[in-house]
PALUMSE-80577 format. One record per residue (C-alpha): residue number from 1; residue in three letters; x, y, z. Coordinates in steps of 0.001 Angstrom, whole numbers. Layout:
<palums>
<palum resi="NUM" resn="ALA" px="X" py="Y" pz="Z"/>
...
</palums>
This chain:
<palums>
<palum resi="1" resn="MET" px="0" py="0" pz="0"/>
<palum resi="2" resn="THR" px="1312" py="3411" pz="-865"/>
<palum resi="3" resn="LEU" px="2191" py="6045" pz="1669"/>
<palum resi="4" resn="PHE" px="-564" py="8297" pz="310"/>
<palum resi="5" resn="SER" px="-3212" py="5599" pz="878"/>
<palum resi="6" resn="ARG" px="-2015" py="4961" pz="4401"/>
<palum resi="7" resn="LEU" px="-2028" py="8666" pz="5166"/>
<palum resi="8" resn="LEU" px="-5488" py="9097" pz="3647"/>
<palum resi="9" resn="TYR" px="-6988" py="6234" pz="5658"/>
<palum resi="10" resn="THR" px="-5304" py="7530" pz="8807"/>
<palum resi="11" resn="VAL" px="-6861" py="10976" pz="8288"/>
<palum resi="12" resn="ILE" px="-10279" py="9417" pz="7600"/>
<palum resi="13" resn="SER" px="-10030" py="7249" pz="10721"/>
<palum resi="14" resn="VAL" px="-8979" py="10175" pz="12913"/>
<palum resi="15" resn="ALA" px="-11829" py="12303" pz="11487"/>
<palum resi="16" resn="LEU" px="-14359" py="9560" pz="12247"/>
<palum resi="17" resn="LEU" px="-13018" py="9126" pz="15774"/>
<palum resi="18" resn="GLY" px="-13110" py="12905" pz="16274"/>
<palum resi="19" resn="ALA" px="-16721" py="13032" pz="15074"/>
<palum resi="20" resn="SER" px="-17525" py="10213" pz="17470"/>
<palum resi="21" resn="VAL" px="-16040" py="12082" pz="20418"/>
<palum resi="22" resn="MET" px="-17963" py="15215" pz="19415"/>
<palum resi="23" resn="LEU" px="-21222" py="13237" pz="19284"/>
<palum resi="24" resn="ILE" px="-20577" py="11920" pz="22767"/>
<palum resi="25" resn="GLY" px="-19858" py="15478" pz="23957"/>
<palum resi="26" resn="VAL" px="-23142" py="16709" pz="22468"/>
<palum resi="27" resn="ALA" px="-24980" py="13810" pz="24129"/>
<palum resi="28" resn="VAL" px="-23490" py="14643" pz="27526"/>
<palum resi="29" resn="TRP" px="-24239" py="18361" pz="27064"/>
<palum resi="30" resn="ARG" px="-27881" py="17724" pz="26097"/>
<palum resi="31" resn="THR" px="-28390" py="15362" pz="29005"/>
<palum resi="32" resn="ALA" px="-26844" py="17773" pz="31498"/>
<palum resi="33" resn="THR" px="-28829" py="20715" pz="30130"/>
<palum resi="34" resn="GLY" px="-32094" py="18759" pz="30286"/>
<palum resi="35" resn="TYR" px="-31321" py="17623" pz="33807"/>
<palum resi="36" resn="TRP" px="-30427" py="21100" pz="35101"/>
<palum resi="37" resn="THR" px="-33367" py="22880" pz="33487"/>
<palum resi="38" resn="GLY" px="-35815" py="20080" pz="34181"/>
<palum resi="39" resn="GLU" px="-37319" py="20367" pz="30715"/>
<palum resi="40" resn="ASN" px="-37755" py="17078" pz="28868"/>
<palum resi="41" resn="ALA" px="-35019" py="15382" pz="30872"/>
<palum resi="42" resn="LEU" px="-36114" py="11885" pz="29863"/>
<palum resi="43" resn="ASP" px="-36426" py="12794" pz="26195"/>
<palum resi="44" resn="GLY" px="-32992" py="14390" pz="26379"/>
<palum resi="45" resn="MET" px="-31548" py="11219" pz="27876"/>
<palum resi="46" resn="LEU" px="-33133" py="9030" pz="25196"/>
<palum resi="47" resn="ASP" px="-31786" py="11360" pz="22501"/>
<palum resi="48" resn="ALA" px="-28378" py="11194" pz="24168"/>
<palum resi="49" resn="ILE" px="-28458" py="7398" pz="24167"/>
<palum resi="50" resn="GLY" px="-29226" py="7472" pz="20443"/>
<palum resi="51" resn="LEU" px="-26293" py="9838" pz="19856"/>
<palum resi="52" resn="VAL" px="-23948" py="7624" pz="21874"/>
<palum resi="53" resn="ILE" px="-25050" py="4577" pz="19845"/>
<palum resi="54" resn="ILE" px="-24305" py="6438" pz="16622"/>
<palum resi="55" resn="ALA" px="-20981" py="7609" pz="18097"/>
<palum resi="56" resn="VAL" px="-20000" py="4038" pz="18946"/>
<palum resi="57" resn="ALA" px="-20864" py="2879" pz="15414"/>
<palum resi="58" resn="VAL" px="-18849" py="5740" pz="13886"/>
<palum resi="59" resn="ALA" px="-15889" py="4991" pz="16181"/>
<palum resi="60" resn="ASP" px="-16052" py="1297" pz="15269"/>
<palum resi="61" resn="VAL" px="-16019" py="2134" pz="11567"/>
<palum resi="62" resn="GLY" px="-13016" py="4427" pz="12081"/>
<palum resi="63" resn="LYS" px="-11209" py="1743" pz="14060"/>
<palum resi="64" resn="PHE" px="-12107" py="-868" pz="11432"/>
<palum resi="65" resn="LEU" px="-10729" py="1276" pz="8601"/>
<palum resi="66" resn="PHE" px="-7539" py="1998" pz="10526"/>
<palum resi="67" resn="GLU" px="-6939" py="-1659" pz="11397"/>
<palum resi="68" resn="GLU" px="-7726" py="-2996" pz="7919"/>
<palum resi="69" resn="GLU" px="-6117" py="-344" pz="5746"/>
<palum resi="70" resn="VAL" px="-3252" py="1099" pz="7801"/>
<palum resi="71" resn="VAL" px="-2127" py="-1408" pz="10423"/>
<palum resi="72" resn="ALA" px="-2697" py="-4666" pz="8533"/>
<palum resi="73" resn="ASP" px="-1250" py="-3197" pz="5292"/>
<palum resi="74" resn="ARG" px="-2753" py="-5862" pz="3099"/>
<palum resi="75" resn="GLU" px="-5046" py="-6077" pz="170"/>
<palum resi="76" resn="MET" px="-7889" py="-8546" pz="104"/>
<palum resi="77" resn="ARG" px="-6352" py="-11238" pz="-2039"/>
<palum resi="78" resn="ARG" px="-8101" py="-14213" pz="-527"/>
<palum resi="79" resn="PRO" px="-11818" py="-14822" pz="-37"/>
<palum resi="80" resn="ALA" px="-11352" py="-15547" pz="3678"/>
<palum resi="81" resn="GLU" px="-9879" py="-12077" pz="4288"/>
<palum resi="82" resn="ALA" px="-12675" py="-10305" pz="2413"/>
<palum resi="83" resn="ARG" px="-15277" py="-12453" pz="4145"/>
<palum resi="84" resn="GLY" px="-13884" py="-11635" pz="7585"/>
<palum resi="85" resn="SER" px="-13674" py="-7898" pz="6900"/>
<palum resi="86" resn="LEU" px="-17186" py="-7714" pz="5509"/>
<palum resi="87" resn="THR" px="-18530" py="-9730" pz="8437"/>
<palum resi="88" resn="LYS" px="-16868" py="-7356" pz="10917"/>
<palum resi="89" resn="PHE" px="-18229" py="-4283" pz="9179"/>
<palum resi="90" resn="MET" px="-21762" py="-5638" pz="8821"/>
<palum resi="91" resn="SER" px="-21779" py="-6749" pz="12466"/>
<palum resi="92" resn="ILE" px="-21020" py="-3171" pz="13513"/>
<palum resi="93" resn="MET" px="-23879" py="-1881" pz="11383"/>
<palum resi="94" resn="ILE" px="-26360" py="-4515" pz="12595"/>
<palum resi="95" resn="VAL" px="-25616" py="-3785" pz="16253"/>
<palum resi="96" resn="ALA" px="-25981" py="-34" pz="15671"/>
<palum resi="97" resn="LEU" px="-29291" py="-508" pz="13813"/>
<palum resi="98" resn="SER" px="-30641" py="-2769" pz="16540"/>
<palum resi="99" resn="LEU" px="-29700" py="-441" pz="19379"/>
<palum resi="100" resn="GLU" px="-31062" py="2607" pz="17577"/>
<palum resi="101" resn="ALA" px="-34344" py="776" pz="16931"/>
<palum resi="102" resn="LEU" px="-34557" py="-128" pz="20616"/>
<palum resi="103" resn="VAL" px="-34070" py="3494" pz="21677"/>
<palum resi="104" resn="LEU" px="-36634" py="4690" pz="19139"/>
<palum resi="105" resn="ILE" px="-39152" py="2123" pz="20338"/>
<palum resi="106" resn="ALA" px="-38674" py="3247" pz="23945"/>
<palum resi="107" resn="LYS" px="-39053" py="6889" pz="22931"/>
<palum resi="108" resn="THR" px="-42030" py="6351" pz="20609"/>
<palum resi="109" resn="THR" px="-44053" py="4250" pz="23030"/>
<palum resi="110" resn="ARG" px="-43913" py="7137" pz="25497"/>
<palum resi="111" resn="GLU" px="-45418" py="9560" pz="22994"/>
<palum resi="112" resn="THR" px="-47825" py="7968" pz="20526"/>
<palum resi="113" resn="MET" px="-48270" py="4392" pz="19462"/>
<palum resi="114" resn="SER" px="-49202" py="5419" pz="15915"/>
<palum resi="115" resn="GLU" px="-45598" py="6456" pz="15239"/>
<palum resi="116" resn="LEU" px="-44273" py="2992" pz="16050"/>
<palum resi="117" resn="VAL" px="-44086" py="2118" pz="12336"/>
<palum resi="118" resn="TYR" px="-40652" py="3682" pz="11750"/>
<palum resi="119" resn="PRO" px="-38924" py="1964" pz="14702"/>
<palum resi="120" resn="GLY" px="-40630" py="-1293" pz="13697"/>
<palum resi="121" resn="LEU" px="-39280" py="-944" pz="10165"/>
<palum resi="122" resn="LEU" px="-35839" py="-253" pz="11600"/>
<palum resi="123" resn="VAL" px="-36023" py="-3494" pz="13607"/>
<palum resi="124" resn="LEU" px="-37090" py="-5297" pz="10433"/>
<palum resi="125" resn="LEU" px="-34164" py="-3760" pz="8556"/>
<palum resi="126" resn="ALA" px="-31735" py="-4939" pz="11256"/>
<palum resi="127" resn="ILE" px="-33201" py="-8449" pz="11053"/>
<palum resi="128" resn="LEU" px="-32945" py="-8459" pz="7254"/>
<palum resi="129" resn="ALA" px="-29335" py="-7303" pz="7469"/>
<palum resi="130" resn="LEU" px="-28590" py="-10132" pz="9912"/>
<palum resi="131" resn="VAL" px="-30289" py="-12687" pz="7650"/>
<palum resi="132" resn="GLY" px="-28371" py="-11279" pz="4682"/>
<palum resi="133" resn="LEU" px="-25100" py="-11606" pz="6574"/>
<palum resi="134" resn="GLY" px="-25972" py="-15200" pz="7455"/>
<palum resi="135" resn="LEU" px="-26749" py="-15982" pz="3816"/>
<palum resi="136" resn="PHE" px="-23489" py="-14356" pz="2753"/>
<palum resi="137" resn="GLN" px="-21603" py="-16484" pz="5285"/>
<palum resi="138" resn="LYS" px="-23321" py="-19659" pz="4085"/>
<palum resi="139" resn="LEU" px="-22844" py="-18947" pz="382"/>
<palum resi="140" resn="SER" px="-19241" py="-17761" pz="674"/>
<palum resi="141" resn="GLN" px="-18226" py="-20696" pz="2847"/>
<palum resi="142" resn="HIS" px="-17513" py="-22884" pz="-201"/>
<palum resi="143" resn="ALA" px="-15436" py="-20208" pz="-1928"/>
<palum resi="144" resn="THR" px="-13301" py="-19823" pz="1181"/>
<palum resi="145" resn="ALA" px="-12732" py="-23558" pz="1530"/>
<palum resi="146" resn="ALA" px="-11916" py="-24008" pz="-2179"/>
<palum resi="147" resn="VAL" px="-8922" py="-21648" pz="-2146"/>
<palum resi="148" resn="PRO" px="-5809" py="-23364" pz="-775"/>
<palum resi="149" resn="PRO" px="-3555" py="-21413" pz="1604"/>
<palum resi="150" resn="ASP" px="-494" py="-19565" pz="270"/>
<palum resi="151" resn="ARG" px="2821" py="-21412" pz="70"/>
<palum resi="152" resn="GLY" px="4395" py="-18832" pz="2383"/>
<palum resi="153" resn="GLU" px="1942" py="-19588" pz="5183"/>
<palum resi="154" resn="ASP" px="2354" py="-23337" pz="5213"/>
<palum resi="155" resn="GLU" px="4265" py="-25107" pz="2462"/>
<palum resi="156" resn="ASP" px="2695" py="-28508" pz="2989"/>
<palum resi="157" resn="ALA" px="-892" py="-27358" pz="3517"/>
<palum resi="158" resn="ALA" px="-1854" py="-27392" pz="-166"/>
<palum resi="159" resn="GLU" px="-319" py="-30830" pz="-634"/>
<palum resi="160" resn="ARG" px="-2207" py="-32176" pz="2399"/>
<palum resi="161" resn="ILE" px="-5472" py="-30757" pz="1101"/>
<palum resi="162" resn="GLU" px="-4956" py="-32249" pz="-2354"/>
<palum resi="163" resn="SER" px="-3844" py="-35659" pz="-1166"/>
<palum resi="164" resn="GLY" px="-6291" py="-35862" pz="1756"/>
<palum resi="165" resn="LEU" px="-3550" py="-36751" pz="4242"/>
<palum resi="166" resn="SER" px="-3623" py="-35591" pz="7828"/>
<palum resi="167" resn="THR" px="-1077" py="-33213" pz="9330"/>
<palum resi="168" resn="SER" px="780" py="-35927" pz="11198"/>
<palum resi="169" resn="SER" px="1042" py="-38244" pz="8238"/>
<palum resi="170" resn="SER" px="2121" py="-35699" pz="5624"/>
<palum resi="171" resn="LYS" px="5700" py="-35387" pz="6863"/>
<palum resi="172" resn="ARG" px="6426" py="-39058" pz="7573"/>
<palum resi="173" resn="GLY" px="4608" py="-40782" pz="4751"/>
<palum resi="174" resn="SER" px="1193" py="-42290" pz="4805"/>
<palum resi="175" resn="PHE" px="-46" py="-43898" pz="7971"/>
<palum resi="176" resn="ARG" px="-1838" py="-47195" pz="7735"/>
<palum resi="177" resn="PRO" px="-3140" py="-48749" pz="10903"/>
<palum resi="178" resn="LYS" px="-2230" py="-52369" pz="11566"/>
<palum resi="179" resn="ARG" px="-5047" py="-54816" pz="11191"/>
<palum resi="180" resn="SER" px="-5438" py="-57385" pz="13809"/>
<palum resi="181" resn="ALA" px="-5922" py="-61000" pz="12893"/>
<palum resi="182" resn="GLU" px="-8851" py="-61331" pz="15287"/>
<palum resi="183" resn="PRO" px="-12242" py="-60147" pz="14159"/>
<palum resi="184" resn="GLY" px="-13278" py="-57068" pz="16149"/>
</palums>
């Protein structure tokens, strides 16, 4: 990876983490203001919880980008790497959607039940995203298993996979158990 790419992803990650910290600051400020003035303190707290949930999701995305693009310094050459990265990212999004839907349900049920449609749709969206991630995992499982490991990782791994030999038998020749003369 080039120095420019590393620098760019570092700046993006720091900006996302900074935005996350600012969201948390706004959440704390709104909660404190609502508490001190006594006006809509509970609504302010529920709004603050929603902001903190968004802040956590934004921080996780920033951390994810930094780890994958700057620290790991690798390109997705193998299906297993891409599958793992996408699973991590989608898990972050699913958790954020679920928590936000929970906060919205708690807030909406206090006001009017007729506005429960949007939080319900958000729960449905989180469930669909989870089902989609499960389908992706199931369908990509065969692609991951079909690609043999690199020679640099383990020189004998590809040969063991092709020949069907176990790890212990690949270095010493094939292992054949002795048959006893007595019927078992």
